[in-house]
LOFIBA-707643 format. One record per residue (C-alpha): residue in three letters; x, y, z; residue number from 1. Coordinates in Angstrom, 3 decimals, padded with zeros to 6 digits, m for minus. Each point is the difference from the previous one (the first is absolute). Example, Ala and Ser with C-alpha at 12.3 -4.5 7.8 and 13.67 -1.06 7.14 Angstrom:
// LOFIBA-707643
[site ALA,[012.300,m004.500,007.800],1];
[site SER,[001.370,003.440,m000.660],2];
//
This chain:
// LOFIBA-707643
[site UNK,[m152.641,m154.930,m022.782],1];
[site UNK,[001.110,003.520,m001.004],2];
[site UNK,[003.361,001.586,000.589],3];
[site UNK,[m000.500,002.014,003.148],4];
[site UNK,[000.094,003.743,m000.581],5];
[site UNK,[m001.086,003.010,002.027],6];
[site UNK,[m003.107,000.474,m002.161],7];
[site UNK,[m001.063,m003.653,000.268],8];
[site UNK,[000.445,m000.082,003.787],9];
[site UNK,[m001.931,003.241,000.471],10];
[site UNK,[m002.863,m001.491,m002.035],11];
[site UNK,[m000.293,m003.175,002.085],12];
[site UNK,[m003.388,m000.155,001.728],13];
[site UNK,[m000.550,m000.602,003.710],14];
[site UNK,[m001.834,m003.170,001.014],15];
[site UNK,[m001.458,m001.405,003.203],16];
[site UNK,[003.050,m002.265,000.442],17];
[site UNK,[003.589,000.530,m001.003],18];
[site UNK,[001.366,m001.368,m003.255],19];
[site UNK,[003.277,m000.104,m001.984],20];
[site UNK,[000.976,001.152,m003.473],21];
[site UNK,[003.260,m001.410,m001.368],22];
[site UNK,[002.465,001.533,m002.396],23];
[site UNK,[000.215,m001.640,m003.418],24];
[site UNK,[003.778,000.502,m000.421],25];
[site UNK,[001.619,m000.451,003.422],26];
[site UNK,[m000.872,m003.317,001.696],27];
[site UNK,[m001.178,000.395,003.591],28];
[site UNK,[m000.569,003.760,m000.236],29];
[site UNK,[m003.507,001.028,000.899],30];
[site UNK,[m002.252,002.490,001.716],31];
[site UNK,[m002.478,m000.803,002.763],32];
[site UNK,[m003.200,002.055,000.078],33];
[site UNK,[m001.577,000.253,003.472],34];
[site UNK,[m003.683,000.734,000.809],35];
[site UNK,[001.174,003.268,001.558],36];
[site UNK,[001.216,001.125,m003.424],37];
[site UNK,[003.684,m000.246,000.814],38];
[site UNK,[002.185,m001.739,m002.539],39];
[site UNK,[003.227,m001.743,000.986],40];
[site UNK,[002.791,m001.440,m002.128],41];
[site UNK,[000.989,m003.591,000.763],42];
[site UNK,[002.556,m002.612,m001.027],43];
[site UNK,[m001.252,m003.593,m000.228],44];
[site UNK,[002.791,m002.600,m000.125],45];
[site UNK,[000.973,m003.516,000.958],46];
[site UNK,[002.903,m000.714,002.334],47];
[site UNK,[000.763,m003.697,000.240],48];
[site UNK,[m003.421,m001.679,000.119],49];
[site UNK,[m001.716,002.982,001.619],50];
[site UNK,[m001.966,002.664,m001.826],51];
[site UNK,[000.410,003.433,001.560],52];
[site UNK,[m001.412,003.446,m000.514],53];
[site UNK,[001.862,003.173,001.015],54];
[site UNK,[m001.304,003.541,000.146],55];
[site UNK,[002.057,002.461,m002.050],56];
[site UNK,[m001.663,003.322,000.770],57];
[site UNK,[m003.214,001.964,m000.417],58];
[site UNK,[m001.024,001.397,m003.347],59];
[site UNK,[000.367,003.771,000.261],60];
[site UNK,[002.752,m000.188,002.555],61];
[site UNK,[002.209,m001.601,m002.655],62];
[site UNK,[m000.388,m000.030,m003.769],63];
[site UNK,[m000.608,m003.025,m002.212],64];
[site UNK,[003.558,000.197,m001.331],65];
[site UNK,[001.424,000.145,003.543],66];
[site UNK,[m002.076,m003.023,000.999],67];
[site UNK,[001.153,m001.851,m003.118],68];
[site UNK,[003.622,000.728,000.945],69];
[site UNK,[m000.510,m001.333,003.539],70];
[site UNK,[m001.561,m003.174,m001.401],71];
[site UNK,[003.008,m000.473,m002.279],72];
[site UNK,[002.275,000.348,003.057],73];
[site UNK,[m002.050,m002.652,001.815],74];
[site UNK,[000.238,m002.386,m002.962],75];
[site UNK,[003.758,000.608,m000.167],76];
[site UNK,[000.295,m001.052,003.661],77];
[site UNK,[m001.903,m003.183,m000.784],78];
[site UNK,[002.598,m000.851,m002.631],79];
[site UNK,[002.591,000.328,002.808],80];
[site UNK,[m002.050,m002.405,002.139],81];
[site UNK,[m001.077,002.829,002.321],82];
[site UNK,[m003.605,000.152,001.158],83];
[site UNK,[m000.882,003.718,m000.411],84];
[site UNK,[m002.891,m000.119,002.502],85];
[site UNK,[002.171,m001.665,002.658],86];
[site UNK,[002.692,002.596,m000.622],87];
[site UNK,[m002.483,002.850,000.529],88];
[site UNK,[m001.241,m001.556,003.238],89];
[site UNK,[003.581,m000.537,001.164],90];
[site UNK,[000.831,003.634,m000.738],91];
[site UNK,[m003.023,001.202,001.975],92];
[site UNK,[001.021,m002.029,003.050],93];
[site UNK,[003.763,000.699,m000.273],94];
[site UNK,[001.646,001.565,003.030],95];
[site UNK,[001.217,003.575,m000.061],96];
[site UNK,[003.637,001.106,000.039],97];
[site UNK,[m000.520,001.094,003.618],98];
[site UNK,[m001.146,m003.510,000.930],99];
[site UNK,[002.948,m001.467,m001.900],100];
[site UNK,[002.366,002.310,001.918],101];
[site UNK,[m001.347,m001.346,003.307],102];
[site UNK,[000.822,m003.569,m001.017],103];
[site UNK,[003.321,001.203,m001.441],104];
[site UNK,[000.835,001.511,003.388],105];
[site UNK,[m001.030,m003.055,002.009],106];
[site UNK,[001.631,m002.644,m002.202],107];
[site UNK,[003.022,001.803,m001.453],108];
[site UNK,[000.948,003.270,001.698],109];
[site UNK,[m000.425,m001.264,003.557],110];
[site UNK,[001.635,m003.360,m000.751],111];
[site UNK,[002.844,000.617,m002.434],112];
[site UNK,[001.162,003.605,000.410],113];
[site UNK,[002.249,001.565,002.586],114];
[site UNK,[m001.580,002.556,002.318],115];
[site UNK,[001.374,003.094,m001.746],116];
[site UNK,[m000.935,m001.273,m003.477],117];
[site UNK,[m003.454,m001.038,001.210],118];
[site UNK,[m000.551,003.478,001.440],119];
[site UNK,[000.916,001.582,m003.329],120];
[site UNK,[m002.310,m002.358,m001.955],121];
[site UNK,[m002.934,000.855,002.271],122];
[site UNK,[000.756,003.712,m000.235],123];
[site UNK,[000.043,m000.088,m003.813],124];
[site UNK,[m003.214,m002.006,m000.125],125];
[site UNK,[m001.787,002.380,002.369],126];
[site UNK,[001.222,003.299,m001.437],127];
[site UNK,[000.300,m000.686,m003.727],128];
[site UNK,[m001.262,m003.313,m001.387],129];
[site UNK,[m003.359,m000.505,001.746],130];
[site UNK,[m001.218,003.597,m000.465],131];
[site UNK,[000.608,m000.417,m003.743],132];
[site UNK,[m001.293,m003.528,m000.742],133];
[site UNK,[m001.181,m001.450,003.322],134];
[site UNK,[m003.707,m000.055,m000.927],135];
[site UNK,[000.536,m001.679,m003.381],136];
[site UNK,[m000.724,m003.695,m000.323],137];
[site UNK,[003.257,m001.809,m000.665],138];
[site UNK,[m001.299,m001.449,m003.275],139];
[site UNK,[m000.764,003.508,m001.242],140];
[site UNK,[003.485,001.429,000.624],141];
[site UNK,[001.729,000.451,m003.347],142];
[site UNK,[003.507,000.853,m001.107],143];
[site UNK,[m001.332,003.410,m001.020],144];
[site UNK,[m001.116,000.599,003.599],145];
[site UNK,[003.455,m000.791,001.387],146];
[site UNK,[001.769,001.943,m002.762],147];
[site UNK,[m002.076,003.094,000.827],148];
[site UNK,[000.627,m000.460,003.729],149];
[site UNK,[003.745,m000.258,m000.662],150];
[site UNK,[m000.051,002.994,m002.353],151];
[site UNK,[m001.846,002.163,002.550],152];
[site UNK,[002.975,m000.407,002.382],153];
[site UNK,[002.662,000.753,m002.622],154];
[site UNK,[001.242,002.989,002.021],155];
[site UNK,[000.944,m002.474,002.778],156];
[site UNK,[001.713,m002.769,m001.979],157];
[site UNK,[001.305,m001.920,002.997],158];
[site UNK,[m003.453,m000.096,001.632],159];
[site UNK,[m001.710,m000.861,m003.296],160];
[site UNK,[002.342,m002.940,m000.599],161];
[site UNK,[m000.406,m001.381,003.534],162];
[site UNK,[m003.775,000.124,m000.392],163];
[site UNK,[m000.091,m002.038,m003.204],164];
[site UNK,[002.394,m002.544,001.531],165];
[site UNK,[m002.537,m000.547,002.799],166];
[site UNK,[m002.855,m000.197,m002.507],167];
[site UNK,[001.951,m002.514,m002.063],168];
[site UNK,[000.598,m002.278,002.975],169];
[site UNK,[m003.591,000.290,001.182],170];
[site UNK,[m001.450,m000.933,m003.397],171];
[site UNK,[002.505,m002.839,m000.472],172];
[site UNK,[m001.376,m001.464,003.209],173];
[site UNK,[m003.558,000.625,m001.220],174];
[site UNK,[000.805,m002.273,m002.954],175];
[site UNK,[001.603,m002.575,002.308],176];
[site UNK,[m003.116,000.034,002.185],177];
[site UNK,[m002.249,m000.493,m003.031],178];
[site UNK,[m001.605,003.446,000.240],179];
[site UNK,[001.168,001.158,m003.451],180];
[site UNK,[000.888,m001.945,m003.163],181];
[site UNK,[003.679,m000.914,m000.409],182];
[site UNK,[002.142,002.501,m001.885],183];
[site UNK,[m002.329,002.976,000.524],184];
[site UNK,[002.042,002.045,002.472],185];
[site UNK,[m000.930,003.609,m000.903],186];
[site UNK,[003.475,001.264,000.927],187];
[site UNK,[001.651,m001.939,m002.873],188];
[site UNK,[001.875,002.048,m002.638],189];
[site UNK,[m000.178,003.232,002.016],190];
[site UNK,[003.517,001.414,000.107],191];
[site UNK,[001.368,001.499,003.179],192];
[site UNK,[001.127,003.600,000.053],193];
[site UNK,[003.763,000.618,000.204],194];
[site UNK,[001.070,000.637,003.565],195];
[site UNK,[002.872,002.232,000.979],196];
[site UNK,[001.731,m001.618,002.945],197];
[site UNK,[001.132,002.616,002.483],198];
[site UNK,[003.521,m000.846,001.102],199];
[site UNK,[001.378,002.629,002.337],200];
[site UNK,[003.390,m000.635,001.585],201];
[site UNK,[001.455,001.916,002.907],202];
[site UNK,[003.314,001.697,m000.690],203];
[site UNK,[002.921,m000.254,002.398],204];
[site UNK,[m000.914,003.433,001.352],205];
[site UNK,[m003.645,m000.971,000.486],206];
[site UNK,[001.010,m003.173,001.829],207];
[site UNK,[002.196,002.163,002.217],208];
[site UNK,[m002.973,002.249,000.788],209];
[site UNK,[m002.196,m003.006,000.874],210];
[site UNK,[002.751,m001.410,002.222],211];
[site UNK,[000.418,003.319,001.801],212];
[site UNK,[m003.742,000.282,000.668],213];
[site UNK,[m000.205,m003.584,001.321],214];
[site UNK,[002.902,000.703,002.365],215];
[site UNK,[m001.678,003.190,001.222],216];
[site UNK,[m003.331,m001.742,000.559],217];
[site UNK,[001.707,m002.800,001.870],218];
[site UNK,[001.745,002.522,002.265],219];
[site UNK,[m003.215,001.959,000.621],220];
[site UNK,[m001.764,m003.172,001.288],221];
[site UNK,[m003.361,001.244,m001.258],222];
[site UNK,[m000.581,m002.479,m002.814],223];
[site UNK,[m000.396,m003.743,000.470],224];
[site UNK,[003.450,m001.661,m000.104],225];
[site UNK,[m001.579,m002.773,m002.049],226];
[site UNK,[m001.058,002.507,m002.695],227];
[site UNK,[003.555,001.321,m000.289],228];
[site UNK,[001.278,m003.586,m000.153],229];
[site UNK,[m002.571,m000.888,m002.694],230];
[site UNK,[001.295,002.693,m002.378],231];
[site UNK,[003.596,m001.026,000.627],232];
[site UNK,[m000.829,m003.660,m000.670],233];
[site UNK,[m001.744,000.968,m003.229],234];
[site UNK,[003.110,001.931,m001.045],235];
[site UNK,[002.419,m002.779,000.953],236];
[site UNK,[m001.966,m002.998,m001.380],237];
[site UNK,[m001.993,001.224,m003.010],238];
[site UNK,[m002.960,m001.932,001.396],239];
[site UNK,[m003.599,000.882,m000.738],240];
[site UNK,[m001.800,002.035,002.652],241];
[site UNK,[m002.311,m002.828,001.083],242];
[site UNK,[002.954,m002.384,000.359],243];
[site UNK,[001.637,002.284,002.569],244];
[site UNK,[m003.195,001.071,001.776],245];
[site UNK,[m001.079,m003.626,000.594],246];
[site UNK,[003.509,m001.301,000.738],247];
[site UNK,[000.064,m002.298,003.039],248];
[site UNK,[003.005,m000.716,002.183],249];
[site UNK,[m000.359,m003.679,m000.883],250];
[site UNK,[000.811,000.908,m003.628],251];
[site UNK,[003.291,001.690,000.962],252];
[site UNK,[003.151,m002.120,m000.227],253];
[site UNK,[002.952,002.238,000.868],254];
[site UNK,[002.427,m002.942,000.123],255];
[site UNK,[m000.601,m000.594,m003.721],256];
[site UNK,[m000.640,003.680,m000.849],257];
[site UNK,[m003.439,m000.803,m001.318],258];
[site UNK,[m003.696,000.716,000.327],259];
[site UNK,[m002.173,m003.058,m000.643],260];
[site UNK,[m003.276,001.387,m001.360],261];
[site UNK,[m002.658,m002.718,m000.247],262];
[site UNK,[m002.567,002.057,m001.903],263];
[site UNK,[001.290,002.862,m002.145],264];
[site UNK,[m001.666,001.343,m003.159],265];
[site UNK,[001.868,m002.617,m002.049],266];
[site UNK,[m000.359,m002.793,002.556],267];
[site UNK,[002.469,m001.239,002.598],268];
[site UNK,[003.483,001.456,m000.385],269];
[site UNK,[003.279,000.582,001.815],270];
[site UNK,[001.319,003.578,000.133],271];
[site UNK,[003.759,000.339,000.470],272];
[site UNK,[000.836,002.955,002.213],273];
[site UNK,[003.181,002.004,000.488],274];
[site UNK,[001.642,001.229,003.190],275];
[site UNK,[m001.877,003.309,000.052],276];
[site UNK,[m003.378,m001.752,000.008],277];
[site UNK,[001.229,m002.476,002.629],278];
[site UNK,[001.112,002.903,002.221],279];
[site UNK,[m003.479,001.544,m000.182],280];
[site UNK,[m001.540,m003.291,001.100],281];
[site UNK,[002.500,m000.492,002.818],282];
[site UNK,[m000.726,003.449,001.463],283];
[site UNK,[m003.776,m000.506,000.037],284];
[site UNK,[m001.545,m001.067,003.285],285];
[site UNK,[m002.192,m003.086,m000.074],286];
[site UNK,[m003.354,000.872,001.520],287];
[site UNK,[m001.409,m002.706,002.303],288];
[site UNK,[m003.070,m001.812,m001.403],289];
[site UNK,[000.526,001.540,m003.434],290];
[site UNK,[001.194,m002.220,m002.855],291];
[site UNK,[000.717,002.921,m002.347],292];
[site UNK,[003.202,001.943,m000.638],293];
[site UNK,[m001.753,003.266,m000.936],294];
[site UNK,[m002.363,000.378,002.940],295];
[site UNK,[m002.931,002.397,000.058],296];
[site UNK,[m001.786,001.747,002.824],297];
[site UNK,[m002.566,m002.807,000.356],298];
[site UNK,[001.345,m002.730,002.301],299];
[site UNK,[000.988,m003.150,m001.860],300];
[site UNK,[m000.424,001.568,m003.469],301];
[site UNK,[002.344,001.346,m002.657],302];
[site UNK,[m000.006,003.596,m001.217],303];
[site UNK,[m002.687,000.090,m002.697],304];
[site UNK,[000.590,003.342,m001.747],305];
[site UNK,[003.441,001.475,m000.666],306];
[site UNK,[m001.258,002.708,m002.376],307];
[site UNK,[m000.596,002.775,002.589],308];
[site UNK,[003.499,m000.508,001.410],309];
[site UNK,[001.533,m000.085,m003.494],310];
[site UNK,[m001.742,003.254,m000.909],311];
[site UNK,[001.614,001.660,003.011],312];
[site UNK,[003.391,m001.420,m001.007],313];
[site UNK,[m000.184,001.159,m003.599],314];
[site UNK,[m001.369,003.396,001.066],315];
[site UNK,[002.973,000.681,002.281],316];
[site UNK,[002.404,m001.361,m002.632],317];
[site UNK,[m001.452,002.284,m002.697],318];
[site UNK,[m001.157,m002.915,m002.176],319];
[site UNK,[m003.698,000.767,m000.495],320];
[site UNK,[m000.431,m002.384,m002.971],321];
[site UNK,[001.773,m002.992,001.583],322];
[site UNK,[m002.037,m003.188,000.399],323];
[site UNK,[000.758,m002.931,002.263],324];
[site UNK,[000.246,m002.298,m003.036],325];
[site UNK,[002.756,002.251,m001.386],326];
[site UNK,[002.207,m001.450,002.748],327];
[site UNK,[m000.184,m003.410,m001.708],328];
[site UNK,[000.854,001.572,m003.366],329];
[site UNK,[002.936,001.770,001.627],330];
[site UNK,[001.358,m003.269,001.423],331];
[site UNK,[m000.071,m001.464,m003.526],332];
[site UNK,[001.523,003.093,m001.599],333];
[site UNK,[002.931,000.076,002.444],334];
[site UNK,[000.626,m003.695,m000.655],335];
[site UNK,[m000.055,000.364,m003.801],336];
[site UNK,[002.060,003.196,m000.004],337];
[site UNK,[002.705,m001.760,001.985],338];
[site UNK,[000.362,m002.788,m002.541],339];
[site UNK,[m002.063,m002.770,001.609],340];
[site UNK,[m001.582,m002.431,m002.455],341];
[site UNK,[m003.716,000.031,m000.696],342];
[site UNK,[m000.479,m003.670,001.073],343];
[site UNK,[001.528,000.766,003.419],344];
[site UNK,[m002.139,003.120,000.382],345];
[site UNK,[m003.071,m001.997,m000.989],346];
[site UNK,[000.794,m002.506,002.749],347];
[site UNK,[000.431,002.759,002.579],348];
[site UNK,[m003.294,001.619,m000.964],349];
[site UNK,[m001.884,m003.284,m000.286],350];
[site UNK,[m000.952,000.391,m003.659],351];
[site UNK,[m001.357,m003.142,m001.655],352];
[site UNK,[000.102,001.459,m003.531],353];
[site UNK,[003.237,001.084,m001.697],354];
[site UNK,[m001.913,002.790,m001.766],355];
[site UNK,[m000.850,001.600,003.353],356];
[site UNK,[003.675,000.495,000.844],357];
[site UNK,[000.934,000.838,m003.590],358];
[site UNK,[m001.747,003.375,000.219],359];
[site UNK,[002.973,001.166,002.080],360];
[site UNK,[002.486,m001.006,m002.715],361];
[site UNK,[000.314,003.567,m001.336],362];
[site UNK,[001.553,001.037,003.310],363];
[site UNK,[003.010,m002.199,m000.736],364];
[site UNK,[001.137,002.575,m002.585],365];
[site UNK,[001.592,002.171,002.681],366];
[site UNK,[002.745,m002.497,000.962],367];
[site UNK,[000.346,m000.948,m003.686],368];
[site UNK,[000.612,003.623,m000.983],369];
[site UNK,[002.454,000.396,002.879],370];
[site UNK,[001.885,m003.106,m001.169],371];
[site UNK,[m000.045,001.264,m003.594],372];
[site UNK,[001.468,003.334,001.145],373];
[site UNK,[002.772,m001.791,001.905],374];
[site UNK,[000.889,m002.155,m003.000],375];
[site UNK,[m000.135,002.795,m002.548],376];
[site UNK,[002.115,002.250,002.289],377];
[site UNK,[002.693,m002.674,000.117],378];
[site UNK,[m000.064,m000.455,m003.764],379];
[site UNK,[000.002,003.755,m000.613],380];
[site UNK,[002.968,000.364,002.345],381];
[site UNK,[001.912,m002.680,m001.842],382];
[site UNK,[m000.728,001.655,m003.325],383];
[site UNK,[001.387,003.257,001.426],384];
[site UNK,[003.137,m001.751,001.170],385];
[site UNK,[m000.884,000.233,003.710],386];
[site UNK,[000.711,m002.823,002.420],387];
//
């Protein structure tokens, strides 16, 4: 048996039936000569008690050295107790990322995620993830693929990071479901981009402008009273938008100054409310056959979209860049600036992680500086002999 080279393979004659020529140096490496004249590289090996033969590629399409390298890879898999032929067949029949996403939706998104989070997952899959890697078989998706996908969205760091979080969860489940080998999640070791959290707080003057506009709208009787009440409740409670929009009268406990929310973003929680929020609730009319506090125009339903109303409010108040979520930040900033402790603020806002509330810690410098000025003024006065 010669060592297979390009010259030797080219010189092999064609016979009426196919035959094999084996390499003298690499066990199992051979070339199959067909009656048609085509010559194909093969790997002959034994897995367990079974002898198997696997096609490597056609001579001409790949070189002898390339075929030799592929054979070495197959032999390396055998040493890891992996059947290379079975692995190839498994790869050919593996589902695509799009098919994986359908199971991911049915068994994870629809079952375990809240409606707003589920909507965002589906949006990211449809607009970003599936157009990029949806047609790839899940066994063929590599870390390089995900790194490139992440890098291509570097100008939108927040979006890029959310996408790889979804990919990570989806491929973790693929491993759990036995669709990929354990420990092969292609998102591993890909660092997220730094995200700049936008924290805009309304000043006392801006709050005054918002209050004036709400009063005017209420007097004009053009806007829905429930929309006006929704913004006021957001201002007076620091609640998330969905928590107020889906608030039911059965959750309201004015005797204990509390809102009992059974299903917030962080699970069931009790929101303590002050007198101003209670007054808003007391003035609202309860609509017959409607369980919700913030009623919409559809009978029996809550108001589903506050954004158009908020845009009219901020337009009249001269706050073009103001977002609804800035109201929640403002609630926290007022609390911190007036010396309330971070644990108390975290309780009011329903934070489950201390780090979430801690991002407002820098706002506590204002009362600290004021206190420092008071103290140093007293000391300076004493040094100057003043009472």
